[in-house]
C-alpha positions as CSV (number, residue, x, y, z in Angstrom):
1,M,78.7,123.5,81.5
2,K,79.4,122.3,84.9
3,K,77.0,119.6,86.3
4,V,76.9,118.9,90.0
5,V,76.1,115.5,91.4
6,G,74.6,115.4,94.8
7,G,71.6,117.0,96.5
8,L,69.4,118.3,93.7
9,T,71.3,117.3,90.5
10,V,70.6,117.4,86.8
11,A,73.1,117.3,84.6
12,A,73.6,118.7,85.8
13,L,74.1,123.2,85.7
14,L,79.1,120.9,88.0
15,V,81.2,116.9,89.2
16,T,81.3,115.6,92.8
17,A,82.1,111.9,93.2
18,C,81.2,110.0,96.4
19,G,82.9,106.6,97.2
20,D,80.6,103.8,98.3
21,E,80.9,102.8,101.9
22,N,81.4,99.1,102.6
23,G,80.0,98.1,105.9
24,N,82.0,94.8,106.3
25,E,81.4,93.1,109.6
26,E,84.1,90.9,111.1
27,E,82.9,87.3,111.6
28,T,83.5,86.0,115.2
29,V,84.5,82.4,115.3
30,T,83.6,80.4,118.4
31,E,84.3,76.8,119.3
32,D,81.5,74.4,120.0
33,D,81.7,72.4,123.3
34,T,82.3,69.3,121.2
35,Y,85.8,70.6,120.4
36,E,86.9,71.4,124.0
37,E,89.6,68.7,123.8
38,T,91.2,70.3,120.7
39,T,95.0,70.2,121.1
40,D,97.1,73.3,121.6
41,N,98.7,72.6,118.3
42,E,95.4,72.6,116.5
43,E,94.3,75.8,118.2
44,S,97.6,77.4,117.2
45,E,97.2,76.3,113.6
46,G,93.6,77.6,113.6
47,A,94.7,81.0,115.0
48,E,97.4,81.3,112.4
49,G,94.9,80.5,109.6
50,Q,92.4,83.1,110.9
51,G,95.2,85.7,111.1
52,G,96.1,85.0,107.5
53,D,92.5,85.6,106.4
54,E,92.4,88.9,108.3
55,D,95.6,90.0,106.6
56,E,94.1,89.2,103.2
57,D,90.9,91.1,104.1
58,L,92.9,94.1,105.2
59,A,94.9,94.0,101.9
60,D,91.7,93.8,99.9
61,D,90.3,96.8,101.8
62,D,93.4,98.8,101.2
63,Q,93.2,97.9,97.5
64,D,89.5,98.9,97.4
65,L,90.3,102.3,99.0
66,H,93.2,102.8,96.6
67,D,90.9,102.0,93.6
68,E,88.2,104.4,94.9
69,T,90.8,107.2,95.4
70,D,92.0,106.7,91.8
71,E,88.5,106.8,90.5
72,E,87.8,110.0,92.4
73,E,90.9,111.6,91.1
74,E,90.0,110.6,87.5
75,L,86.5,112.1,87.9
76,E,88.0,115.4,89.4
77,E,90.4,115.6,86.4
78,E,87.5,115.0,84.0
79,S,85.4,117.7,85.7
80,E,88.0,120.4,85.2
81,T,86.9,122.7,82.3
82,E,89.6,124.0,80.1
83,V,89.9,127.8,80.0
84,T,89.7,128.9,76.4
85,H,88.4,132.5,76.3
86,Q,88.7,135.8,78.1
87,M,86.7,138.9,78.5
88,A,87.8,141.8,76.3
89,S,87.6,145.5,77.1
90,D,84.5,145.9,74.8
91,H,82.7,143.2,76.9
92,T,82.9,140.6,74.3
93,V,84.4,137.1,74.7
94,Q,87.6,136.4,72.8
95,P,89.6,133.2,72.3
96,L,92.9,133.0,74.2
97,D,94.6,131.6,71.1
98,G,94.0,130.6,67.5
99,N,93.0,127.1,68.5
100,N,89.8,128.2,70.1
101,S,86.6,129.3,68.3
102,E,85.9,132.9,67.7
103,Q,82.2,132.2,66.8
104,V,80.8,132.1,70.3
105,V,78.4,134.2,72.2
106,L,77.8,134.8,76.0
107,L,74.3,134.5,77.3
108,T,73.5,136.4,80.4
109,I,70.3,136.6,82.5
110,D,69.9,139.6,84.8
111,D,67.5,140.2,87.7
112,A,67.3,136.6,88.8
113,P,65.8,134.7,90.4
114,A,62.6,136.7,90.1
115,D,59.8,134.6,88.6
116,H,61.3,132.6,85.7
117,G,65.0,132.2,86.5
118,L,64.8,128.5,87.3
119,E,62.5,127.8,84.4
120,M,65.0,129.6,82.1
121,A,67.9,127.6,83.5
122,Q,66.0,124.3,82.9
123,T,65.4,125.4,79.3
124,L,69.1,126.2,78.8
125,A,70.2,123.0,80.4
126,E,68.0,121.0,78.0
127,L,69.6,122.8,75.1
128,D,73.1,122.4,76.6
129,A,73.7,126.1,76.4
130,G,75.8,127.9,79.0
131,A,74.9,131.2,80.7
132,I,75.6,133.5,83.6
133,F,72.7,134.3,85.9
134,F,73.3,137.7,87.4
135,V,71.3,137.8,90.7
136,N,69.9,140.5,93.0
137,G,70.0,140.1,96.7
138,H,66.4,141.5,97.2
139,F,65.2,138.4,95.2
140,L,67.0,136.1,97.6
141,Q,65.2,136.8,100.9
142,S,62.8,133.9,101.0
143,E,63.7,130.2,101.4
144,D,61.9,129.5,98.1
145,A,64.0,132.0,96.3
146,K,67.2,130.5,97.8
147,D,66.1,127.1,96.7
148,Q,65.6,128.4,93.2
149,L,69.1,129.8,93.2
150,R,70.5,126.4,94.4
151,G,68.5,124.8,91.5
152,I,70.0,127.1,88.9
153,H,73.5,126.5,90.3
154,E,73.1,122.8,90.5
155,L,72.0,122.7,86.9
156,G,75.5,123.9,86.2
157,F,75.1,127.7,85.7
158,E,77.5,130.4,86.7
159,I,76.0,132.8,89.3
160,G,77.0,136.5,89.0
161,N,76.6,139.5,91.2
162,H,74.1,142.2,90.2
163,T,74.0,144.0,93.6
164,M,71.7,143.6,96.6
165,N,69.1,146.2,95.6
166,H,69.7,147.2,92.0
167,P,70.7,150.8,92.6
168,N,72.5,153.3,90.3
169,M,75.9,152.9,91.9
170,S,76.9,156.5,90.9
171,H,74.3,157.7,93.4
172,L,75.8,155.9,96.4
173,T,78.7,156.5,98.8
174,E,81.6,154.2,98.7
175,E,80.4,152.5,101.9
176,E,77.0,151.9,100.3
177,Q,78.6,150.5,97.1
178,Y,80.7,148.2,99.2
179,A,77.6,146.9,101.0
180,E,75.7,146.4,97.6
181,I,78.5,144.2,96.3
182,I,80.1,142.4,99.3
183,E,76.8,141.6,101.1
184,L,75.6,139.9,97.9
185,N,78.8,138.0,97.5
186,D,78.4,136.8,101.1
187,L,74.8,135.8,100.6
188,V,75.4,133.9,97.4
189,E,78.3,132.0,99.1
190,E,76.0,131.2,102.0
191,I,73.4,129.7,99.7
192,I,75.5,127.8,97.1
193,G,79.0,127.6,98.7
194,E,80.7,129.8,96.0
195,R,81.4,133.5,95.7
196,P,80.5,135.1,92.3
197,R,83.3,135.5,89.8
198,F,81.5,138.1,87.6
199,Y,79.8,141.4,88.4
200,R,77.4,143.4,86.3
201,A,76.4,146.9,87.5
202,P,72.7,147.9,87.4
203,F,72.1,150.0,84.3
204,G,75.7,149.4,83.3
205,V,76.8,152.2,85.6
206,N,80.3,151.4,87.0
207,T,82.2,153.7,89.2
208,D,86.0,154.0,89.9
209,Y,85.4,152.7,93.4
210,S,83.2,149.7,92.2
211,K,85.8,148.7,89.7
212,Q,88.5,148.9,92.3
213,L,86.4,146.8,94.7
214,I,85.7,144.2,92.1
215,E,89.4,143.9,91.4
216,E,90.2,143.5,95.1
217,E,87.6,140.7,95.3
218,G,89.3,138.9,92.4
219,M,86.2,139.3,90.2
220,Q,85.6,140.6,86.7
221,W,83.0,143.3,85.7
222,M,81.2,143.3,82.4
223,N,78.4,145.2,80.7
224,W,77.0,143.8,77.4
225,T,77.0,144.3,73.7
226,Y,73.3,144.2,73.1
227,G,69.9,143.4,74.6
228,Y,66.3,144.2,73.8
229,D,63.8,142.7,76.3
230,Y,63.6,146.0,78.2
231,E,62.3,147.9,75.1
232,A,58.6,148.1,74.5
233,D,58.7,146.8,71.0
234,Y,60.3,143.5,72.1
235,M,58.2,142.6,75.2
236,E,56.7,139.6,73.4
237,A,58.4,136.3,72.6
238,D,58.3,136.3,68.8
239,P,59.7,139.8,68.1
240,L,62.3,139.3,70.9
241,A,63.5,136.0,69.5
242,E,63.8,137.5,66.0
243,I,65.7,140.7,67.0
244,M,68.1,138.8,69.3
245,V,69.2,136.6,66.3
246,E,68.8,139.0,63.3
247,T,70.3,142.2,64.9
248,E,73.3,143.7,63.1
249,L,75.0,143.8,66.5
250,L,75.4,140.0,66.6
251,R,79.1,139.2,66.0
252,N,81.8,136.9,67.3
253,G,82.0,137.0,71.1
254,A,78.8,139.1,71.5
255,N,77.6,139.5,75.1
256,L,73.8,139.1,75.1
257,L,71.7,140.8,77.8
258,M,68.4,139.2,78.8
259,H,66.2,139.3,81.9
260,D,64.2,137.1,84.1
261,R,60.9,137.7,82.4
262,S,58.0,135.6,81.1
263,F,58.3,136.6,77.4
264,T,62.1,136.2,77.5
265,S,61.8,132.7,79.0
266,E,59.3,131.9,76.3
267,A,61.6,133.1,73.5
268,L,64.8,131.5,74.9
269,E,64.7,128.2,73.0
270,D,64.2,130.0,69.7
271,I,67.0,132.4,70.5
272,V,69.5,129.7,71.2
273,N,68.4,127.6,68.2
274,G,68.6,130.8,66.0
275,L,72.1,131.6,67.2
276,R,73.2,128.1,66.4
277,E,71.7,128.2,62.9
278,K,73.9,131.2,62.3
279,G,77.0,129.4,63.6
280,Y,77.2,130.9,67.0
281,E,77.6,128.7,70.0
282,P,76.7,129.8,73.6
283,I,79.9,129.5,75.6
284,D,80.1,127.8,78.9
285,P,81.2,130.6,81.3
286,E,83.6,128.2,83.1
287,K,85.7,128.4,79.9
288,I,86.2,132.2,80.5
289,E,89.4,133.2,82.2
């Protein structure tokens, strides 16, 4: 999971390295009146000596800058996450080759950041479990909400597009669909400096036009393989945690749908731990092609 350094940082959700600035002041050498009778030869030798010191200082500064550049390049290389998996047509996450684990799951949180998104991100960060937070534009109108989104992103989490207003896209014109997707991409970029890579349609309703638009934007769309926190029987933490782990729908690459809700937030730690006990590791979305 990407962890960002700078501004509000925890971990962690990304790595930015900043070189230290060295404020070296050049020392000015003046002669005391006592030495007014110094010979021209001595003055010349003194000037040559001072020039040599300045050359050495410049060489040291150049070496320091070179060392700082090397360190920054090494940190950038270390921060690059290896792509190991891809989204399949059935919305599961599959390994690119046999060297990568099949026993992963993708955690996704929809309708963020409503009331508990940042809290859920903090829980996941403590568990070192990756996730995509699919956000809605109508939750991002206040400065507090924008700060919450920055906090989720700075903890290292992927931010996905869940439309501006959560409509059924099949009920909209193409122009309206365009606005729902592109306006949110623009808003997210304005807030965190990055455009979303992933899109999830409200109610899982994708249209031919929305799919075409997502492709033009260089994004990927996905639905999910299972989720339960919108069903009346699972709107409490304990039954929700149990069904998310014990369901027969749990399998390699499963795409788990959850929402920004109080009982889901409360169940989240048990869900992650239960998945791991069964051998499933929540994948870092940065590893998805």
